[in-house]
C-alpha positions in Angstrom: -138.5 -118.9 -154.2 -137.3 -118.1 -150.7 -133.7 -119.0 -149.7 -133.6 -121.6 -147.0 -131.2 -121.6 -144.0 -130.9 -124.6 -141.8 -130.6 -123.8 -138.1 -129.3 -126.3 -135.6 -130.1 -125.5 -132.0 -130.3 -127.0 -128.5 -132.6 -125.8 -125.7 -129.9 -126.3 -123.1 -127.5 -123.9 -124.9 -127.5 -120.4 -123.5 -125.9 -119.1 -126.7 -128.6 -120.8 -128.8 -131.2 -119.0 -126.6 -129.8 -115.5 -127.0 -129.4 -116.0 -130.8 -133.1 -116.7 -131.4 -134.2 -113.1 -131.8 -131.6 -112.3 -134.5 -132.3 -115.5 -136.3 -136.0 -115.0 -136.5 -135.3 -111.4 -137.6 -133.5 -112.8 -140.7 -136.9 -114.1 -141.9 -138.2 -110.5 -142.0 -135.1 -108.7 -143.2 -133.8 -111.2 -145.7 -137.0 -113.0 -146.8 -135.6 -116.4 -145.9 -137.1 -119.5 -144.6 -135.5 -121.0 -141.5 -135.4 -124.8 -141.2 -135.0 -125.5 -137.4 -133.4 -128.8 -136.4 -132.2 -130.2 -133.1 -128.5 -130.7 -132.5 -128.4 -132.3 -129.1 -125.1 -131.3 -127.4 -123.3 -134.0 -125.4 -122.1 -131.7 -122.7 -119.6 -134.1 -121.2 -117.8 -134.4 -124.5 -117.9 -130.6 -125.1 -117.0 -129.3 -121.6 -116.1 -132.5 -119.7 -118.1 -134.2 -117.0 -118.5 -132.3 -113.8 -116.2 -134.7 -112.0 -113.4 -134.5 -114.6 -113.4 -130.8 -115.3 -110.1 -129.0 -114.8 -109.7 -125.5 -113.3 -109.3 -124.3 -116.9 -112.6 -126.0 -117.8 -114.5 -124.4 -114.9 -113.1 -120.9 -115.8 -114.4 -121.5 -119.3 -117.8 -122.6 -118.1 -118.2 -119.7 -115.7 -117.2 -117.2 -118.4 -119.6 -118.7 -120.9 -122.6 -118.3 -118.7 -121.6 -114.7 -117.7 -121.1 -113.9 -121.4 -124.4 -115.4 -122.5 -126.1 -113.5 -119.7 -124.8 -110.2 -121.1 -126.7 -110.9 -124.4 -129.7 -112.1 -122.4 -129.8 -108.9 -120.4 -129.7 -106.8 -123.5 -132.8 -108.6 -124.7 -134.7 -108.6 -121.4 -134.4 -112.3 -121.1 -133.9 -114.3 -117.9 -130.9 -116.7 -118.1 -130.2 -118.6 -114.9 -127.3 -121.1 -114.8 -128.5 -124.7 -115.3 -129.1 -126.8 -112.2 -127.3 -129.9 -113.6 -126.1 -131.3 -116.9 -129.2 -132.1 -119.0 -129.6 -134.7 -121.7 -132.2 -132.7 -123.7 -133.3 -135.4 -126.1 -137.0 -135.0 -125.1 -136.9 -131.3 -125.8 -135.3 -132.0 -129.2 -138.0 -134.6 -129.9 -140.6 -132.0 -128.9 -139.2 -129.6 -131.5 -139.7 -132.2 -134.3 -143.2 -133.1 -132.9 -144.2 -129.4 -132.7 -143.1 -128.8 -136.3 -145.1 -131.7 -137.6 -148.2 -130.7 -135.7 -147.9 -126.9 -136.6 -147.1 -125.2 -133.3 -143.4 -125.0 -133.5 -142.9 -121.3 -132.6 -145.1 -121.4 -129.5 -143.3 -124.6 -128.3 -139.8 -123.2 -129.2 -140.2 -119.9 -127.4 -141.8 -121.5 -124.4 -139.2 -124.2 -123.9 -136.3 -121.8 -124.1 -138.0 -119.2 -121.7 -139.0 -121.7 -119.1 -135.9 -123.8 -119.1 -133.6 -120.8 -118.6 -135.9 -119.4 -115.8 -135.8 -122.8 -114.0 -139.5 -123.5 -114.6 -139.1 -126.6 -116.9 -137.1 -129.8 -116.6 -136.5 -130.8 -120.2 -135.6 -134.3 -119.2 -138.9 -135.1 -117.5 -141.5 -136.6 -119.9 -144.5 -135.5 -117.8 -143.3 -131.8 -117.8 -142.6 -131.9 -121.5 -146.0 -133.5 -122.2 -147.8 -130.9 -120.1 -146.0 -128.1 -122.0 -146.9 -129.8 -125.4 -150.6 -129.8 -124.3 -150.4 -126.2 -123.1 -149.1 -124.8 -126.4 -151.6 -126.7 -128.6 -150.3 -130.3 -129.0 -151.6 -133.7 -128.1 -149.7 -134.9 -125.0 -150.6 -138.5 -125.5 -149.3 -138.5 -129.1 -146.1 -136.8 -128.0 -145.5 -139.4 -125.2 -146.0 -142.2 -127.8 -143.6 -140.5 -130.1 -141.0 -139.8 -127.3 -141.1 -143.4 -126.2 -141.1 -144.7 -129.7 -139.1 -143.4 -132.7 -138.1 -140.0 -131.3 -134.7 -140.9 -129.9 -133.6 -142.5 -133.1 -134.8 -139.6 -135.2 -133.0 -137.1 -133.0 -129.8 -139.2 -133.1 -130.0 -139.4 -136.9 -130.4 -135.7 -137.3 -127.4 -135.1 -135.0 -125.3 -137.6 -137.0 -126.2 -136.0 -140.3 -125.4 -132.5 -138.8 -122.0 -133.8 -137.8 -121.4 -135.2 -141.3 -122.0 -131.6 -142.5 -119.4 -130.2 -140.1 -121.7 -129.1 -137.2 -120.1 -129.2 -133.8 -122.0 -126.7 -131.7 -125.0 -124.4 -131.6 -126.4 -122.3 -132.9 -125.1 -123.4 -136.3 -126.5 -122.1 -139.5 -126.1 -123.8 -142.9 -126.7 -122.0 -146.1 -125.8 -123.2 -149.5 -123.3 -125.6 -148.1 -121.6 -122.9 -146.0 -121.5 -123.3 -142.2 -121.8 -120.4 -139.7 -121.4 -121.2 -136.0 -122.5 -118.9 -133.2 -124.7 -115.9 -132.7 -121.8 -113.6 -133.5 -121.8 -115.0 -137.0 -125.4 -114.1 -137.8 -124.3 -110.8 -139.3 -121.9 -112.7 -141.6 -124.7 -115.0 -142.6 -126.9 -112.0 -143.3 -124.2 -110.6 -145.6 -124.0 -113.9 -147.4 -127.7 -113.9 -148.0 -127.6 -110.5 -149.8 -128.0 -110.8 -153.6 -124.6 -110.8 -155.3 -124.1 -107.8 -157.6 -122.8 -108.5 -161.0 -120.0 -106.4 -162.6 
């Protein structure tokens, strides 16, 4: 039976974007199954609202994007700074919808790539619906879901994540142990190795 690793991610996180390749590689190198779940960051709580940010906050924000861009450049990914603070709930709902309808990977990769190259607004229902249709889903069914139970389901997953200790993305949970950040994927990989017995 394959080991399962729960991965919490958010499409508006540059660090979640640049961690994708290494996370999916774990499926090949460690024969694990990744369970992807949305953790919708509330940016104003995490980094302060734009109006309330201190000079210290702005230095941290500017550094974070430059740092994430280093990782993106190494992978040949485009990572442009976001145009504004996004909510992201629709893209999180799309993740759940895509998993249920069997086109998660196409959706996941496309949302990340287009958002960070400024070709997708993840808060506009029409743009998200068009993308869903493009990668193999039913746009009408997605709109009904997005305008119905989606927000509550995303909020419940976020609340459960926080009860497990999650506070940022990417976060990986394996056998009750939490690993936060792309720079902890190697530590997770070591944890996934079979334990030798004396």
